[in-house]
C-alpha positions as CSV (number, residue, x, y, z in Angstrom):
1,M,12.9,-41.5,26.2
2,E,10.8,-39.5,28.3
3,W,14.0,-36.2,28.3
4,L,13.6,-36.5,24.9
5,G,9.8,-35.7,25.2
6,F,10.4,-33.0,27.8
7,I,13.6,-31.3,25.8
8,A,11.0,-30.7,23.0
9,L,9.0,-29.4,24.8
10,L,10.5,-27.1,26.7
11,L,11.8,-25.7,23.5
12,L,8.2,-25.5,21.5
13,L,7.5,-23.4,25.0
14,C,11.0,-21.2,24.6
15,Y,9.6,-20.6,20.7
16,S,6.2,-20.2,20.8
17,S,6.1,-16.4,20.8
18,Y,8.7,-16.4,17.3
19,P,6.3,-15.3,15.3
20,S,5.1,-12.5,16.5
21,K,8.5,-11.0,17.1
22,V,9.4,-11.7,13.9
23,K,5.9,-9.8,12.6
24,K,6.9,-6.8,14.6
25,L,10.5,-7.2,13.2
26,E,9.1,-7.0,9.9
27,A,6.6,-4.0,10.3
28,K,9.4,-2.3,11.5
29,I,11.7,-3.1,8.6
30,K,8.8,-1.9,6.4
31,K,8.7,1.6,8.0
32,L,12.3,2.4,8.0
33,E,12.0,0.9,4.1
34,K,9.8,3.4,3.2
35,K,11.1,6.5,5.1
36,Q,14.6,5.6,2.7
37,K,12.4,5.0,-0.5
38,G,10.8,8.4,0.0
39,D,6.6,6.7,-0.2
40,S,6.3,8.5,2.8
41,Y,6.9,11.9,0.7
42,M,4.8,11.0,-2.9
43,A,1.7,10.1,-0.2
44,R,2.3,13.6,1.3
45,L,2.2,15.1,-2.1
46,I,-0.3,12.8,-3.4
47,S,-2.3,13.5,0.0
48,D,-2.5,17.4,-1.5
49,L,-4.3,16.1,-5.0
50,V,-7.6,15.4,-3.4
51,G,-10.5,16.6,-5.2
52,K,-8.7,17.1,-8.0
53,K,-8.8,15.3,-11.5
54,C,-5.7,13.6,-12.1
55,K,-4.3,10.9,-15.1
56,I,-1.6,8.8,-13.0
57,V,0.7,6.0,-14.7
58,L,0.9,2.7,-12.5
59,E,4.3,1.2,-13.0
60,N,2.9,-1.4,-15.9
61,A,1.9,1.3,-17.9
62,F,-1.4,1.5,-17.3
63,D,-2.8,4.9,-16.8
64,I,-6.1,6.3,-15.0
65,K,-7.8,9.2,-15.5
66,G,-9.9,10.6,-12.4
67,T,-10.6,12.1,-9.2
68,V,-8.7,11.3,-6.6
69,L,-10.9,10.8,-3.8
70,D,-9.0,9.9,-0.6
71,A,-4.9,9.5,0.0
72,D,-2.8,7.9,2.4
73,D,0.5,6.7,3.3
74,E,0.4,3.1,1.8
75,W,-3.3,3.7,-0.6
76,I,-4.8,6.0,-3.3
77,K,-9.0,6.1,-3.4
78,I,-9.6,7.4,-7.1
79,E,-12.9,7.9,-9.2
80,T,-12.6,7.0,-12.4
81,C,-15.4,7.5,-15.3
82,H,-15.3,4.9,-17.7
83,S,-17.4,5.0,-21.2
84,D,-19.2,1.6,-20.7
85,K,-22.9,1.0,-21.9
86,K,-23.8,2.9,-18.7
87,E,-21.4,5.4,-18.3
88,K,-20.4,4.2,-14.3
89,N,-18.2,6.3,-12.2
90,I,-15.9,3.2,-10.8
91,T,-13.9,3.6,-7.7
92,K,-10.3,2.3,-7.4
93,I,-8.2,2.1,-4.7
94,I,-4.4,2.0,-5.8
95,R,-1.3,1.4,-3.5
96,I,1.3,3.9,-3.9
97,E,3.9,2.0,-4.1
98,E,2.4,0.7,-7.9
99,I,2.7,5.0,-9.0
100,H,5.3,5.9,-11.8
101,E,3.9,8.7,-12.4
102,V,0.9,11.4,-11.8
103,E,-0.2,14.4,-14.3
104,L,-3.1,17.4,-12.9
105,I,-5.2,17.5,-15.5
106,N,-6.7,21.5,-16.1
107,E,-10.1,21.6,-16.9
């Protein structure tokens, strides 16, 4: 009976580093999927829009009008002006994957 406990302990020690290996593989797969989908190309295009007014249409057909403040490979930071009672400028951070269309607004 003691042997079963010893074998279980050995199996536990062998597979204790398994979750970290899975996380590393998931990160590598995510990078490969991005390259295949062309997200990095879209991120480069969006980074060129920093400081310009744009209309961004998301996948759920919701559109946002505002100024692009910053962008990286996964996220875009945009400042919008809503017509609330106080007309506050609201800063939103959106995943690039959710963007369906970008339209440059000329003023």
